[in-house]
N, C-alpha and C positions, 0 to 999 in steps of 0.2 A: 577530411574525420576527426573529431576532436580523438583526444589520447592520453594517458598517464603513465608516467613510469613510475614504476613499483618496483622495492626491492624485499627481498624476502623477509628484511622483518616486520616491513610494514601489514606485508601480508598474512603474515603468523598472526602478528597481533591483530587482524579484522575482526569487527564483532557485529552479529545483530542488536538492536535495540530497539524499542516503540518507542515510538514518539507519537500522541495527540495532536501537538501542533502542524506535522507534517498529513496523517490523516485529514487534518479539518483542511489543510492547505489545497491538498489533492482533490476536496469535496470542493472547498469554492471555486477549481478550476472548472469539474464537473458542470456546475452551476451554471457560470460565463458559459462554458461553450454550449450549454444545454441539447447533450446529442449524448444517446447511452452508447456502450459498448455490449451490453446483452438486454435482456429484460429485467434482471433486479437494478439496475440502471435505472431503468428504465418507468418500471415501479415506484424510485424512489426521487426520480425525477417528479413525475406526475405530482409526489406530494408536496414539494420543496418548490419546486422552480417557480410559480405564482407568487410567493409570497416573496420571493429572494427578488424576482423585480418590481415587484411595488415598491419595496426597502429602495432600493436603487434610483427609482422614479422618484421618490421624494429625497432623495440624496445626488444631487446631479456632480455635485464635485469628486464625491467617494468613487461616485461610478467614471467620473475621464481620470482621475487619480489610478485606478483600477484597471483601467487600460490600459494605461503609461506603463503601469507594474506588470503585467503580465507579458509583454513584449510576444505580443502577434506578430509584428515584422519581423523582431529582429533574431525572434525563438528564445530570448533571454529571460527570468522572470529576475524581475531588483533583487538587488542580495539582500536587502533588510529586510526582506517579507518574507525572506524563508530563509531564516538562524542555521549554523548546525546546532545538532542535537550537542548538547554538550559531553555525551561519551560514559559520565559517570552517575551511578544513581539512577532514579526513575521521578524525573521531573514530574510534576501536573502538566496539565492544559496552562491554568494561570501561569505556574511559574516560566512554561518557556514562549509564553505570549510576553510577556513582561521583557523580554530582548526584545523584540520588535516595538514597542511600547517607546523604550528608553531609547531609540534612533536617533540622534541629533539630526535637526532639519540641515545641515550642511550637506551630511549622508543620506539622508532620501533623495536630496536634490539630486546630486551627483548618480547615486544610482539609478533614476527613473532615469537620467538623460541618457547609460548605456543600454535600458532596457524601450527605451523609445527609439532610441536611433536616431537622435538629433536635438538641439535643446529645448531647455524644457520649455513651455509656453509659460505667460510673467501670468495667470491668472493659477498654476499648478505650484508655482513655487511659494509656498505657502509653512507655518512653521506648524501645523497641525498635520502634516500628512501620517506620522508613522500612528499618529493617535485616531486617526481618521480608518487609515486599514487595518487595524486591529482589533478597533473595535465590528466593523464591519468581520476579522474570522472568529471577533468570539460571538457574534449572532450566528455565521455559520452552526459552530459549537454547539451552541445552546439549543437553536431549534433544530438540529439534522443531523447534531453527529452524536453528541454527549446520552441523547434516551437511547441510543444503540450501542453504548461504547464496549458494551462490554464485550457485547458476541463476534462487535471488528478486534477486537482486542484479541479474543482468540483466533481468530483467523490469521491473524500478524506471527502470532506465538508460536503457532502451525505454521504457516509456511518458515517459518526460521528454526526449525523444526527439521525439516524436508529441508531444509537446502543446507544444514548440518547434515544431515546422510548422505546428500549429493557431494559434500566440499570428503566426507569420511571415504566413499563408493570410487569418488574420478577427481578428484582434488579442485583446487580453483578454477579448472578452466573449465572443468564440467558446470561449477555451480556460479559461475560468472555469465556461462555464452548464452547461457534462452533467460538473465534476468531483465533485463531491459530490448527494448529494439533497437538494434543499432549496438548493442552492447556484446564484445565477445572478445576473447585474451587474444591476441597476435604472437607473444610471443616475445622472446627475449627482454624482458620486466614489463613490457608494453600490454595498458590495459582501454582497449578503444572505450568510450563512454556513452560516442553515440556519433552520429554520422554526418555535425556541421559542425564548420571549416573552424574548428577553435581551434588556437595556439595547443602543445602539447606541453603537458607540464610535469617536471619533477616533485614525485610527492614523495618519497623514498626516504622513510623515518618520521613521517608522520601516522596521526593514529587515520586508520581506516572504519568507518563504519559503513553499516548498510541498514538502510530504517523500509520497512515493507508498509504499504497503503494497499486497500482493498481496490480503490476503481483505480481506474486503466487508466494512471499518469505515473511520471516520473520525472526525477532532475538529478542534480547534484548539487552542494554546497559547501562552502570552505570560511576556514576562520577568518577574518584578518581585523588587526594585522596579527602577526604571528605564521598564520601559513601550519599548525600543527594538527587542523582535525579535515578532516576528507568526508563527507559523507555522500554516498549514493542513497536514491530514496526511487524505489523501484516498485511495482502492483506485484500483488502475491499473485502465485501461480492459481490457488483455489478460492475465488471470493467468492462462493457458493451462490451463482446466481442462479433467481429463482426456485432455490428450495425452500420451502417451509417446513416447518414442524407438523407430524403429521402424528396421531394418536397410535401408542401399542397396545395391541388386544390385551384384554390381562391373563384372558387362557395362551396366546402367544406367550407370558412372559413366564410361565409355569413351566412350558415346554422347556425352554431355547434359554430363562432364565432373562431378567431387566436388560442390560447391558448389550447382549448377544442380538434382543430380539430386534430391539432399536436399530440398530446395526441392520437388519435386516428390510425392518421397515422404510428407514432411509433407503435404501439400493434400489428402490423404484425408480428414482434416476439416480445414472451411473454418475460415479462419487470418486477420487482420490483417497488414499489415506489421510493428505493434508488435510482435507473438506469434513473427513468424516469427523478428525480430531477434535475441529473447530467444532463443529457440532455438534457433538456427544460430550463434548468437555473430558474424555476419558484422554489417559495418556497415550504415547505413541505405541510404546509397547505391547497396550492391555488392547487395544484396537487392530491391530497383528496377529494377534493371538484369535480373538475372534475371529478375523476373517479367515484367520487359517481351518478354524474350525468348521465355517459356514463352506467354505471352499471343499472341502475333506465330505462334508455332509449333500456338495451337488447344488446347495442353495443357493448359490453366487457361481459367476462365472470374472475372470478380469478380461481387459485387454488393452492394448497399450495404446496412447493418442501421445503423440510428439515423445515429449520426452515423460510424460506422464502415463501410470498405471490406472484404469479407470477397471471400478468394480459395480455389479450391473444381478440383482437376480436372475435366476435361471423359471425356466417354466415351471419347473419345483417350486420353486421358493416364491413365484406370483401364486400358485394352485394352495398352499402352505398359509400364506398371507389372506388371500382371502376368505380359506375356511375357515380360518379364527376369527377373520372382519363379519361374515355374515349371518 
């Protein structure tokens, strides 16, 4: 298994950040795999996969470089393709992408040999590796991510809020154990980051950053040289798969208030607090207060699903919404 040795100062300084580049890289992986984890991803792939594949058919060199960079055999992505978040500020997608574009050819070739697991073929030992793959990431961003970025960003931010709540309630072990498949706190300062047979790393004293993404993807990254930033990219707990906005009846708004009525309508599908925060744009505290009122009125109920609590409409809630809709 791969694990990191983490001291108390590094954990105490750990923080959650939003990265448009990480979201785009995760979407690139999803497009390349072409396999959906849930109906929401299936609809997204149906909308974009054909155009993505046509692009790669027109650019066979880029397609070959991407195959090498994604490390299908080694399970390791070329480091230059997933640079760590700077850890300060809120860089735009293009500011983050510039880091990829600036990668020197000798660095891209060395990284590709690691991800490919063998010497790089002569036809891929090109000076424009970084530029080609940066162009591909920019296409994925422009055509598939940016139009939906505000919703995605709300989901990402809501997940970070929920993780912070887990941290406050159960410490780092609770926040980390279900973050990624194969990740768990082993004790004695050891954080298992995956199930692969990678050598351990002592990251004591480094900055530890957590980057949520909405696709079911995850990876780790760190800064070379210097090794002062380590990043864990992990899938959001609530990607809002298959959830579509529904109209809120005016009469129901007058009865319950607009915000509370909106939540009741959304709970035709079981949703977590994290998902409701992302869907409604309301704060975590506001959503919690509305849920408490709706629970007290027996219009909704809740049940545990793994580590999450899902809320859903009761028969009484269904009847009320149906009466106001009809």
